[in-house]
gemmi code that builds the backbone of each chain (N, CA, C; Angstrom):
import gemmi

chains = {
    "A": [
        ("ALA", (-12.064, -10.636, 21.079), (-11.723, -10.214, 19.735), (-10.768, -10.891, 18.791)),
        ("GLN", (-11.408, -10.921, 17.422), (-10.402, -11.695, 16.141), (-9.951, -11.055, 15.988)),
        ("ARG", (-8.504, -11.861, 15.657), (-7.335, -11.058, 15.290), (-5.885, -11.714, 14.871)),
        ("VAL", (-5.361, -11.177, 14.076), (-4.123, -11.651, 13.208), (-3.085, -10.826, 13.476)),
        ("THR", (-2.118, -11.868, 13.959), (-0.924, -11.282, 14.570), (0.356, -11.388, 13.462)),
        ("GLN", (1.102, -11.147, 13.271), (2.285, -11.094, 12.414), (3.440, -10.267, 13.266)),
        ("PRO", (4.145, -11.296, 13.806), (5.080, -10.265, 14.789), (6.724, -9.949, 14.538)),
        ("GLU", (6.647, -10.253, 13.014), (7.696, -9.634, 12.464), (7.662, -8.540, 11.575)),
        ("LYS", (8.099, -7.234, 11.461), (7.748, -5.930, 10.574), (9.048, -6.246, 9.306)),
        ("LEU", (9.958, -6.946, 9.692), (11.261, -7.096, 8.485), (11.457, -8.507, 8.855)),
        ("LEU", (11.754, -9.298, 7.560), (12.291, -10.469, 7.542), (13.426, -10.666, 6.648)),
        ("SER", (15.021, -10.927, 6.863), (15.690, -10.529, 5.533), (16.423, -12.186, 5.559)),
        ("VAL", (16.323, -12.555, 4.965), (17.126, -13.738, 4.494), (17.947, -14.094, 3.230)),
        ("PHE", (18.950, -14.911, 2.989), (19.780, -14.961, 2.153), (19.101, -15.447, 0.968)),
        ("LYS", (19.596, -15.580, -0.355), (18.919, -16.357, -1.387), (19.296, -17.403, -1.227)),
        ("GLY", (18.282, -18.905, -1.639), (18.564, -20.193, -1.278), (18.356, -20.493, 0.399)),
        ("ALA", (17.851, -19.636, 1.206), (17.932, -19.974, 2.482), (16.394, -20.227, 2.875)),
        ("PRO", (16.021, -21.208, 3.871), (14.122, -21.028, 4.019), (14.070, -20.237, 4.875)),
        ("VAL", (12.657, -19.875, 4.350), (12.093, -18.533, 4.619), (10.766, -19.150, 5.452)),
        ("GLU", (10.517, -18.604, 6.623), (9.093, -18.753, 7.464), (8.783, -17.410, 7.946)),
        ("LEU", (7.406, -16.983, 7.364), (7.072, -15.681, 8.114), (5.748, -16.169, 8.946)),
        ("LYS", (5.897, -15.442, 9.935), (4.836, -15.836, 11.030), (3.469, -15.347, 11.157)),
        ("CYS", (2.426, -16.106, 11.500), (1.290, -15.567, 11.662), (0.419, -16.183, 12.650)),
        ("ASN", (0.057, -15.237, 13.653), (-0.422, -16.152, 14.870), (-1.913, -15.716, 14.669)),
        ("TYR", (-3.187, -16.583, 14.899), (-4.763, -15.848, 14.987), (-5.445, -16.093, 16.355)),
        ("SER", (-6.507, -15.142, 16.387), (-7.176, -15.538, 17.403), (-8.703, -15.793, 16.775)),
        ("TYR", (-9.529, -16.593, 17.065), (-10.658, -17.228, 16.601), (-11.385, -18.118, 17.287)),
        ("SER", (-12.726, -18.032, 17.488), (-12.988, -19.130, 17.940), (-13.972, -19.739, 16.914)),
        ("GLY", (-13.890, -20.991, 16.667), (-14.421, -21.747, 15.843), (-13.373, -22.356, 14.584)),
        ("SER", (-13.668, -22.344, 13.226), (-12.810, -22.840, 12.739), (-12.509, -21.895, 11.834)),
        ("PRO", (-11.248, -21.576, 11.463), (-10.701, -19.853, 10.973), (-10.496, -20.520, 9.325)),
        ("GLU", (-10.998, -19.465, 8.668), (-10.311, -19.493, 6.761), (-9.212, -18.621, 6.814)),
        ("LEU", (-8.108, -19.023, 6.667), (-6.896, -17.860, 6.656), (-6.283, -18.125, 5.526)),
        ("PHE", (-5.581, -16.628, 4.935), (-4.981, -16.786, 3.938), (-3.807, -16.217, 4.233)),
        ("TRP", (-2.976, -15.947, 2.917), (-1.750, -14.979, 2.583), (-1.874, -14.260, 1.584)),
        ("TYR", (-1.695, -12.958, 1.310), (-1.422, -11.916, 0.679), (-0.111, -11.271, 0.234)),
        ("VAL", (-0.191, -11.029, -0.870), (1.587, -10.683, -1.011), (1.104, -9.509, -2.021)),
        ("GLN", (2.458, -8.309, -1.870), (2.066, -6.933, -2.602), (3.652, -6.975, -3.175)),
        ("TYR", (4.020, -6.916, -4.597), (5.106, -6.991, -4.819), (5.384, -5.558, -5.037)),
        ("SER", (6.787, -4.934, -5.186), (6.928, -3.441, -5.531), (6.127, -3.290, -6.769)),
        ("ARG", (5.385, -2.073, -6.555), (4.624, -1.419, -7.679), (3.541, -2.563, -8.072)),
        ("GLN", (2.722, -3.285, -7.525), (2.039, -4.016, -7.837), (1.230, -3.826, -6.832)),
        ("ARG", (-0.166, -4.494, -7.514), (-1.454, -4.406, -6.488), (-1.210, -5.496, -5.347)),
        ("LEU", (-1.752, -5.350, -4.122), (-1.926, -6.502, -3.418), (-3.068, -7.951, -4.068)),
        ("GLN", (-2.635, -9.117, -3.875), (-3.299, -10.258, -4.151), (-2.981, -11.390, -3.403)),
        ("LEU", (-4.003, -12.243, -3.747), (-4.202, -13.414, -2.991), (-2.933, -14.434, -3.409)),
        ("LEU", (-2.156, -14.781, -2.334), (-1.179, -15.539, -2.880), (-1.925, -17.063, -2.596)),
        ("LEU", (-2.176, -17.715, -1.143), (-2.597, -18.964, -0.757), (-4.090, -19.091, 0.291)),
        ("ARG", (-4.429, -20.001, -0.027), (-5.603, -20.076, 1.194), (-5.221, -21.643, 1.593)),
        ("HIS", (-5.989, -21.631, 2.939), (-5.363, -22.658, 3.623), (-6.206, -23.704, 3.305)),
        ("ILE", (-7.553, -23.696, 3.148), (-8.615, -25.055, 2.323), (-7.989, -25.359, 1.379)),
        ("SER", (-7.381, -24.436, 0.469), (-6.868, -25.246, -0.808), (-5.504, -26.437, -0.667)),
        ("ARG", (-4.872, -26.227, 0.388), (-3.706, -26.690, 0.893), (-3.039, -27.126, -0.501)),
        ("GLU", (-2.704, -25.554, -1.063), (-1.567, -25.444, -2.607), (-0.687, -25.296, -1.932)),
        ("SER", (-0.075, -25.382, -3.005), (1.669, -24.771, -2.999), (2.087, -23.553, -4.383)),
        ("ILE", (2.142, -22.310, -3.938), (1.775, -21.213, -4.931), (3.458, -20.772, -4.960)),
        ("LYS", (4.235, -20.952, -6.214), (5.377, -20.281, -6.026), (6.280, -20.568, -4.938)),
        ("GLY", (5.993, -21.901, -4.557), (7.294, -23.027, -3.709), (6.833, -22.415, -2.292)),
        ("PHE", (5.611, -21.349, -2.301), (5.125, -21.433, -1.025), (4.210, -22.410, -0.564)),
        ("THR", (3.962, -22.779, 1.114), (3.064, -23.609, 1.469), (2.806, -22.678, 2.835)),
        ("ALA", (1.684, -23.402, 3.066), (1.185, -22.692, 4.759), (0.058, -23.571, 5.400)),
        ("ASP", (0.693, -24.083, 6.687), (-0.071, -25.221, 6.920), (-1.079, -24.486, 8.666)),
        ("LEU", (-2.208, -25.076, 8.511), (-3.255, -24.327, 9.687), (-2.896, -25.133, 10.991)),
        ("ASN", (-2.174, -24.868, 11.951), (-2.177, -25.667, 12.857), (-3.131, -24.754, 14.254)),
        ("LYS", (-4.126, -25.719, 14.378), (-5.328, -25.339, 15.222), (-4.301, -25.164, 16.493)),
        ("GLY", (-3.725, -25.952, 16.921), (-3.147, -26.370, 18.316), (-2.176, -25.207, 18.860)),
        ("GLU", (-1.264, -24.672, 17.904), (-0.923, -23.364, 17.917), (-1.539, -22.341, 17.802)),
        ("THR", (-2.771, -22.074, 17.037), (-3.457, -21.428, 16.400), (-2.053, -20.048, 15.173)),
        ("SER", (-1.508, -21.045, 14.444), (-0.655, -20.380, 13.850), (-0.974, -21.078, 12.003)),
        ("PHE", (-0.574, -20.265, 11.146), (-0.523, -20.225, 9.979), (0.296, -19.800, 9.401)),
        ("HIS", (1.736, -20.330, 9.562), (3.024, -19.771, 9.157), (3.501, -19.802, 7.359)),
        ("LEU", (3.785, -19.066, 7.087), (4.279, -19.279, 5.052), (5.574, -20.090, 5.211)),
        ("LYS", (5.502, -20.887, 4.509), (6.973, -21.409, 4.360), (7.356, -21.662, 3.067)),
        ("LYS", (9.081, -21.739, 3.049), (9.468, -21.888, 1.225), (10.559, -22.143, 1.834)),
        ("PRO", (11.292, -23.593, 1.325), (12.520, -24.072, 1.633), (13.567, -23.401, 0.955)),
        ("PHE", (13.216, -22.835, -0.379), (14.775, -21.690, -0.871), (14.325, -20.506, -1.797)),
        ("ALA", (14.592, -19.782, -0.625), (14.243, -18.483, -1.082), (14.742, -17.800, -2.725)),
        ("GLN", (14.037, -17.390, -3.055), (14.701, -16.641, -4.421), (14.327, -15.072, -4.158)),
        ("GLU", (15.001, -14.338, -4.901), (15.147, -12.935, -4.847), (13.822, -12.252, -5.214)),
        ("GLU", (12.929, -12.827, -6.077), (11.600, -12.369, -6.809), (10.429, -12.961, -5.727)),
        ("ASP", (10.649, -12.882, -4.303), (9.918, -13.371, -3.143), (9.987, -11.746, -2.204)),
        ("SER", (11.029, -11.308, -2.774), (10.513, -9.900, -1.955), (9.881, -9.180, -2.105)),
        ("ALA", (8.973, -9.112, -1.097), (7.816, -8.171, -1.125), (7.072, -8.170, 0.048)),
        ("MET", (5.639, -7.455, 0.350), (4.988, -7.467, 1.294), (4.243, -8.528, 1.733)),
        ("TYR", (4.252, -9.362, 2.729), (3.040, -10.065, 3.239), (2.230, -10.340, 4.068)),
        ("TYR", (1.153, -10.310, 3.651), (-0.072, -10.241, 5.008), (-0.829, -11.599, 5.049)),
        ("CYS", (-1.236, -11.995, 6.446), (-1.899, -12.937, 6.687), (-3.172, -12.374, 7.054)),
        ("ALA", (-4.097, -13.014, 6.501), (-5.459, -12.383, 6.800), (-6.544, -13.494, 6.977)),
        ("LEU", (-7.777, -13.359, 7.513), (-8.542, -14.380, 8.034), (-10.130, -13.505, 7.612)),
        ("ILE", (-11.184, -14.687, 7.590), (-12.524, -14.047, 7.084), (-13.244, -14.271, 8.994)),
        ("HIS", (-13.602, -12.723, 8.858), (-14.218, -12.356, 10.103), (-15.609, -13.718, 10.393)),
        ("SER", (-15.957, -14.076, 11.609), (-16.918, -15.021, 12.029), (-18.379, -14.961, 11.817)),
        ("SER", (-18.367, -13.003, 11.127), (-19.668, -13.138, 10.686), (-19.737, -13.204, 9.532)),
        ("ALA", (-18.323, -13.487, 8.656), (-18.368, -13.827, 7.313), (-18.269, -12.446, 6.511)),
        ("SER", (-18.531, -11.155, 7.044), (-18.798, -10.038, 5.909), (-17.722, -9.358, 5.820)),
        ("LYS", (-16.345, -9.672, 6.234), (-15.307, -9.087, 6.523), (-14.029, -9.802, 6.579)),
        ("ILE", (-12.749, -9.711, 5.783), (-11.784, -9.944, 6.156), (-10.655, -9.209, 6.742)),
        ("ILE", (-10.318, -9.746, 7.714), (-8.979, -9.122, 9.101), (-7.810, -9.890, 8.357)),
        ("PHE", (-6.940, -8.257, 8.171), (-5.672, -8.282, 7.927), (-4.793, -8.389, 9.059)),
        ("GLY", (-3.696, -8.814, 8.862), (-2.319, -8.588, 9.954), (-1.733, -7.665, 9.494)),
        ("SER", (-0.748, -6.957, 10.334), (0.005, -5.808, 10.294), (1.142, -5.745, 8.986)),
        ("GLY", (1.418, -7.222, 8.507), (2.519, -7.509, 7.637), (3.769, -7.844, 7.951)),
        ("THR", (4.535, -8.461, 7.057), (5.985, -8.995, 7.261), (7.002, -8.295, 5.952)),
        ("ARG", (7.538, -7.325, 5.904), (8.551, -7.080, 4.576), (9.410, -8.447, 4.855)),
        ("LEU", (9.448, -8.957, 3.536), (10.164, -10.071, 3.039), (11.273, -9.522, 2.530)),
        ("SER", (12.655, -9.303, 2.396), (13.724, -9.291, 1.868), (14.657, -10.377, 1.458)),
        ("ILE", (15.120, -10.751, 0.294), (16.047, -11.626, 0.239), (17.299, -10.895, -0.676)),
        ("ARG", (18.422, -11.145, 0.492), (19.644, -10.647, -0.205), (20.334, -12.021, -1.014)),
        ("PRO", (20.863, -10.981, -1.973), (21.234, -11.722, -3.421), (22.891, -12.520, -2.590)),
    ],
    "B": [
        ("ASP", (-10.269, -3.667, -20.167), (-9.287, -4.170, -18.781), (-10.473, -4.308, -17.911)),
        ("GLY", (-10.331, -5.102, -17.290), (-11.139, -5.425, -16.004), (-10.491, -5.223, -15.012)),
        ("GLY", (-11.304, -4.703, -13.749), (-10.215, -4.871, -12.122), (-11.209, -3.632, -11.742)),
        ("ILE", (-10.397, -3.116, -10.819), (-10.731, -2.217, -9.854), (-9.861, -0.865, -10.349)),
        ("THR", (-10.269, 0.186, -10.487), (-9.825, 1.423, -10.734), (-9.905, 2.337, -9.543)),
        ("GLN", (-9.195, 3.158, -9.049), (-9.028, 3.914, -8.069), (-8.498, 5.516, -8.537)),
        ("SER", (-9.276, 6.261, -8.109), (-8.801, 7.832, -8.452), (-8.656, 8.377, -7.816)),
        ("PRO", (-8.376, 9.923, -7.478), (-6.701, 9.747, -8.197), (-5.367, 9.166, -7.103)),
        ("LYS", (-4.528, 8.976, -7.647), (-3.475, 8.101, -7.252), (-2.807, 9.120, -6.278)),
        ("TYR", (-2.656, 10.266, -6.246), (-2.121, 10.756, -5.618), (-2.923, 12.107, -4.823)),
        ("LEU", (-3.111, 12.421, -3.785), (-4.022, 13.571, -4.120), (-3.356, 14.387, -2.613)),
        ("PHE", (-3.510, 15.702, -2.404), (-3.461, 16.768, -1.531), (-4.367, 17.644, -0.799)),
        ("ARG", (-4.328, 17.510, -0.017), (-5.392, 18.404, 1.021), (-5.040, 19.271, 2.101)),
        ("LYS", (-5.613, 20.533, 1.923), (-5.225, 21.424, 3.051), (-6.118, 21.093, 4.758)),
        ("GLU", (-6.024, 20.974, 5.657), (-6.526, 20.740, 6.663), (-7.816, 21.280, 6.497)),
        ("GLY", (-9.041, 20.482, 7.128), (-10.572, 21.051, 7.249), (-11.109, 21.079, 5.862)),
        ("GLN", (-10.601, 20.414, 4.886), (-11.348, 19.973, 3.480), (-11.301, 18.686, 3.895)),
        ("ASN", (-12.759, 18.521, 3.133), (-13.131, 16.981, 2.589), (-12.733, 16.679, 1.384)),
        ("VAL", (-12.312, 15.564, 1.045), (-11.920, 15.282, -0.355), (-12.460, 13.301, -0.277)),
        ("THR", (-13.080, 13.042, -1.723), (-13.194, 12.072, -2.042), (-12.374, 11.253, -2.799)),
        ("LEU", (-12.294, 10.036, -2.255), (-11.781, 8.949, -3.438), (-12.289, 8.260, -4.085)),
        ("SER", (-12.129, 8.000, -5.416), (-12.898, 7.470, -6.130), (-12.737, 5.756, -6.058)),
        ("CYS", (-13.330, 4.838, -6.504), (-13.371, 3.290, -6.786), (-14.293, 3.141, -7.700)),
        ("GLU", (-13.934, 2.336, -8.831), (-15.163, 1.890, -9.726), (-14.690, 0.102, -10.019)),
        ("GLN", (-15.123, -0.449, -10.274), (-15.240, -2.077, -10.511), (-16.022, -2.199, -11.281)),
        ("ASN", (-15.743, -2.779, -12.390), (-16.060, -3.573, -13.740), (-16.195, -5.157, -13.351)),
        ("LEU", (-16.052, -5.696, -12.335), (-15.612, -7.239, -12.051), (-17.636, -7.756, -11.914)),
        ("ASN", (-18.374, -6.822, -11.965), (-19.807, -7.422, -11.338), (-19.939, -7.723, -10.031)),
        ("HIS", (-18.763, -7.664, -9.250), (-18.937, -8.345, -7.789), (-19.745, -7.431, -6.938)),
        ("ASP", (-20.310, -8.252, -6.445), (-21.532, -7.874, -5.306), (-20.752, -7.063, -4.007)),
        ("ALA", (-19.585, -7.344, -3.380), (-19.261, -7.051, -2.380), (-18.099, -5.433, -2.555)),
        ("MET", (-18.220, -4.657, -2.094), (-16.880, -3.630, -1.798), (-16.298, -3.336, -1.021)),
        ("TYR", (-15.290, -2.936, -0.294), (-14.134, -2.650, 0.715), (-13.459, -1.686, 0.830)),
        ("TRP", (-12.818, -0.701, 1.548), (-12.154, 0.341, 1.909), (-11.458, -0.403, 3.024)),
        ("TYR", (-10.114, 0.107, 2.842), (-8.686, -0.069, 3.645), (-7.734, 0.758, 3.756)),
        ("ARG", (-7.488, 1.050, 4.676), (-6.394, 1.826, 5.128), (-4.962, 1.080, 5.535)),
        ("GLN", (-3.956, 1.616, 4.565), (-2.978, 1.092, 4.859), (-1.540, 2.180, 5.563)),
        ("ASP", (-1.347, 2.040, 6.650), (-0.442, 2.476, 6.978), (0.993, 1.296, 7.520)),
        ("PRO", (2.193, 1.997, 7.175), (3.507, 1.230, 7.742), (3.137, 0.892, 9.501)),
        ("GLY", (3.552, -1.010, 9.468), (3.771, -1.352, 10.591), (1.914, -1.742, 11.254)),
        ("GLN", (1.399, -0.930, 10.372), (-0.438, -1.849, 11.110), (-1.087, -1.963, 9.870)),
        ("GLY", (-0.379, -2.193, 9.033), (-0.914, -3.557, 8.076), (-2.408, -2.383, 7.481)),
        ("LEU", (-3.440, -3.399, 6.853), (-4.594, -3.293, 6.401), (-5.877, -2.560, 7.664)),
        ("ARG", (-6.458, -1.732, 7.706), (-7.353, -1.656, 8.685), (-8.480, -1.258, 8.055)),
        ("LEU", (-10.003, -2.306, 7.892), (-10.768, -1.870, 7.581), (-11.638, -0.587, 7.883)),
        ("ILE", (-11.962, 0.204, 6.756), (-12.887, 1.271, 7.099), (-14.313, 1.072, 6.910)),
        ("TYR", (-14.714, 0.652, 5.914), (-16.202, 0.574, 5.592), (-16.190, -0.672, 4.523)),
        ("TYR", (-17.516, -1.320, 4.511), (-17.438, -2.367, 3.608), (-18.681, -2.233, 3.061)),
        ("SER", (-19.305, -2.670, 1.584), (-20.408, -2.358, 1.479), (-20.815, -4.173, 0.804)),
        ("GLN", (-22.024, -4.966, 1.152), (-22.390, -5.986, 0.743), (-23.364, -6.089, -0.648)),
        ("ILE", (-24.268, -5.136, -0.397), (-24.968, -4.871, -1.605), (-25.440, -3.655, -1.768)),
        ("VAL", (-25.891, -3.029, -2.317), (-26.156, -1.642, -3.033), (-27.052, -0.754, -1.977)),
        ("ASN", (-26.618, 0.402, -2.282), (-27.423, 0.924, -0.874), (-27.059, 0.522, 0.418)),
        ("ASP", (-26.347, -0.327, 0.515), (-26.093, -0.579, 2.312), (-24.498, -0.768, 2.635)),
        ("PHE", (-24.425, -0.367, 3.450), (-22.835, -0.417, 4.064), (-23.145, -0.366, 5.590)),
        ("GLN", (-21.833, -0.970, 5.825), (-21.572, -1.264, 7.051), (-20.384, -0.460, 7.611)),
        ("LYS", (-20.221, -0.101, 9.091), (-18.798, 0.070, 9.557), (-17.733, -0.955, 9.736)),
        ("GLY", (-16.857, -0.559, 9.208), (-15.415, -1.336, 9.661), (-14.720, -1.091, 10.863)),
        ("ASP", (-13.116, -1.545, 11.151), (-12.985, -0.952, 12.520), (-12.766, 0.695, 12.736)),
        ("ILE", (-12.099, 0.962, 11.821), (-11.854, 2.433, 12.018), (-12.609, 3.691, 11.023)),
        ("ALA", (-14.177, 3.536, 11.129), (-14.917, 4.366, 10.119), (-15.147, 5.721, 10.572)),
        ("GLU", (-14.603, 6.131, 11.817), (-14.548, 7.446, 12.413), (-14.192, 8.734, 11.696)),
        ("GLY", (-14.733, 9.541, 10.611), (-14.021, 10.742, 10.051), (-14.058, 10.235, 8.719)),
        ("TYR", (-14.652, 8.896, 8.666), (-14.916, 8.352, 7.128), (-16.567, 8.680, 6.585)),
        ("SER", (-16.779, 8.556, 5.265), (-17.861, 7.991, 4.932), (-18.362, 7.553, 3.718)),
        ("VAL", (-19.356, 6.840, 3.437), (-19.382, 6.327, 1.863), (-20.397, 6.340, 1.195)),
        ("SER", (-20.776, 5.739, 0.394), (-21.828, 5.483, -0.312), (-21.948, 4.228, -1.366)),
        ("ARG", (-22.822, 3.771, -1.601), (-22.923, 2.513, -2.722), (-24.109, 2.959, -3.329)),
        ("GLU", (-24.489, 3.649, -4.571), (-25.834, 3.928, -5.360), (-25.442, 3.533, -6.331)),
        ("LYS", (-24.491, 2.473, -7.186), (-24.777, 1.490, -8.008), (-23.281, 0.595, -7.722)),
        ("LYS", (-23.602, -0.810, -8.022), (-23.234, -1.751, -7.894), (-21.362, -1.717, -8.161)),
        ("GLU", (-21.148, -0.787, -9.082), (-20.031, -0.663, -9.428), (-19.151, 0.471, -9.042)),
        ("SER", (-20.124, 0.965, -8.038), (-19.222, 2.448, -7.383), (-19.287, 2.347, -5.999)),
        ("PHE", (-17.702, 2.652, -5.674), (-17.684, 3.086, -3.974), (-16.944, 4.067, -3.623)),
        ("PRO", (-17.122, 5.188, -3.712), (-16.517, 6.465, -2.741), (-16.204, 6.305, -1.752)),
        ("LEU", (-15.159, 6.680, -1.348), (-14.864, 7.028, -0.127), (-14.569, 8.533, 0.571)),
        ("THR", (-15.351, 9.146, 1.279), (-15.349, 10.576, 1.661), (-14.129, 10.643, 2.936)),
        ("VAL", (-13.035, 11.224, 2.733), (-12.118, 11.477, 4.134), (-12.867, 13.282, 4.519)),
        ("THR", (-13.624, 12.785, 5.460), (-14.179, 14.305, 6.045), (-12.878, 15.250, 6.748)),
        ("SER", (-13.349, 15.994, 7.258), (-12.526, 17.098, 8.366), (-12.464, 16.485, 9.863)),
        ("ALA", (-13.598, 15.779, 9.778), (-13.245, 14.929, 11.170), (-12.283, 13.584, 11.272)),
        ("GLN", (-11.572, 13.616, 10.160), (-10.888, 12.410, 10.430), (-9.484, 13.099, 10.980)),
        ("LYS", (-8.799, 12.541, 12.123), (-7.781, 13.164, 12.390), (-6.448, 13.253, 11.969)),
        ("ASN", (-6.232, 12.070, 11.720), (-4.894, 11.750, 10.686), (-4.944, 11.149, 9.285)),
        ("PRO", (-5.768, 11.891, 8.692), (-5.999, 11.063, 7.550), (-4.847, 10.684, 6.395)),
        ("THR", (-3.689, 11.146, 6.891), (-2.669, 11.006, 5.799), (-2.318, 9.664, 5.438)),
        ("ALA", (-2.212, 9.297, 4.526), (-2.611, 7.224, 4.734), (-2.593, 7.066, 3.339)),
        ("PHE", (-2.087, 5.647, 3.158), (-2.271, 5.401, 1.286), (-3.609, 4.462, 1.789)),
        ("TYR", (-4.634, 4.939, 0.663), (-6.497, 4.400, 0.729), (-6.330, 2.878, -0.294)),
        ("LEU", (-6.682, 1.862, -0.182), (-7.207, 0.295, -0.885), (-8.716, 0.332, -1.166)),
        ("CYS", (-8.966, 0.355, -2.171), (-10.243, -0.006, -2.661), (-9.988, -1.727, -2.842)),
        ("ALA", (-10.909, -2.684, -2.683), (-11.350, -3.993, -2.746), (-12.479, -4.294, -3.235)),
        ("SER", (-12.465, -5.274, -3.791), (-14.349, -5.805, -4.248), (-14.187, -7.754, -4.333)),
        ("SER", (-15.087, -8.396, -3.958), (-15.417, -9.325, -3.767), (-16.674, -10.414, -4.593)),
        ("MET", (-16.209, -11.282, -5.138), (-17.322, -11.923, -5.611), (-18.544, -12.500, -4.736)),
        ("GLY", (-19.816, -11.809, -5.049), (-20.853, -12.905, -3.810), (-20.783, -11.844, -2.552)),
        ("ARG", (-21.718, -11.421, -2.097), (-21.787, -10.905, -0.567), (-21.123, -11.068, 0.412)),
        ("THR", (-20.698, -12.272, 0.461), (-20.046, -12.698, 1.450), (-18.634, -13.183, 1.060)),
        ("PRO", (-17.046, -12.595, 1.885), (-16.061, -13.194, 1.039), (-15.628, -14.289, 1.316)),
        ("THR", (-15.194, -14.840, 0.496), (-14.631, -16.394, 0.182), (-13.083, -16.222, 0.547)),
        ("GLY", (-12.662, -15.293, 0.626), (-11.193, -14.732, 0.976), (-10.454, -14.132, -0.154)),
        ("GLU", (-10.777, -13.979, -1.409), (-10.176, -13.432, -2.668), (-10.734, -12.151, -2.556)),
        ("LEU", (-10.151, -11.606, -2.482), (-10.121, -9.651, -2.616), (-9.575, -9.439, -3.695)),
        ("PHE", (-10.465, -8.623, -4.495), (-9.328, -7.808, -5.319), (-8.929, -6.338, -5.387)),
        ("PHE", (-7.903, -5.578, -5.306), (-7.632, -4.809, -5.093), (-7.368, -3.778, -6.083)),
        ("GLY", (-7.522, -2.337, -5.702), (-7.093, -1.404, -6.764), (-5.331, -1.037, -6.448)),
        ("GLU", (-5.113, -0.011, -7.213), (-3.598, 0.091, -6.878), (-3.450, 1.355, -5.757)),
        ("GLY", (-4.564, 1.888, -5.391), (-4.467, 2.745, -4.262), (-4.680, 4.294, -4.544)),
        ("SER", (-4.778, 5.109, -3.585), (-4.980, 6.874, -3.453), (-4.105, 6.421, -2.029)),
        ("ARG", (-3.004, 7.496, -2.141), (-2.241, 8.093, -1.396), (-2.705, 9.529, -0.720)),
        ("LEU", (-3.191, 9.807, 0.403), (-3.774, 11.028, 0.151), (-2.008, 11.813, 1.673)),
        ("THR", (-2.292, 12.632, 1.147), (-1.716, 13.903, 2.030), (-2.206, 14.838, 2.293)),
        ("VAL", (-2.251, 15.088, 3.491), (-2.846, 16.776, 4.115), (-1.463, 17.634, 4.674)),
        ("LEU", (-1.902, 18.343, 3.860), (-0.609, 19.458, 4.052), (-1.418, 20.509, 5.383)),
    ],
}
model = gemmi.Model(1)
for chain_id, residues in chains.items():
    chain = gemmi.Chain(chain_id)
    for i, (resn, *xyz) in enumerate(residues, 1):
        res = gemmi.Residue()
        res.name, res.seqid = resn, gemmi.SeqId(i, " ")
        for name, pos in zip(("N", "CA", "C"), xyz):
            atom = gemmi.Atom()
            atom.name, atom.element = name, gemmi.Element(name[0])
            atom.pos, atom.b_iso = gemmi.Position(*pos), 0.0
            res.add_atom(atom)
        chain.add_residue(res)
    model.add_chain(chain)
structure = gemmi.Structure()
structure.add_model(model)
structure.setup_entities()
């Protein structure tokens, strides 16, 4: 079964510290992976996608096929990064997107 | 104001009653989706529709029903058969019939069964 696993429900780090939100996936073939973010009182929105290889708001994510991971990283956390983060992939049927269980990131001042 | 509109934002229902959640989009998107969001379980797909008059079951379709009579509308009915309906429901849409990864979400509807 195709699955996205986010092992941490809550991650709390101090402002200025590095952040790594973990995401592992099970998928046969070449997956398309994404990170979505939901800030307080805002809609869930796309943060970044692996094919773009972009950095958004200082966040990057590298697809590691050997470890089947797509961890989200930021070298220096900021208070405005506090939010709920979801890892997601496009199902092989190409008809739907599967989400992980989410990780709540809390940045302490 | 373009985007996805869900209504109502909050809804209370007595056990045994059906309730319909509205989802409207003016983005001219082909595909629409309904997800259920529960703490610790993330987003689980209920139903999705790639074109008008067609829809498919997601991972947790039991106790739910949908229709797609118009491109811009994808209402979700939570029936009395749904054993644990209290949840936060999110509607989303994407351009094209197959998702490219970017879903546009509504603000959600919180259903509470009393």
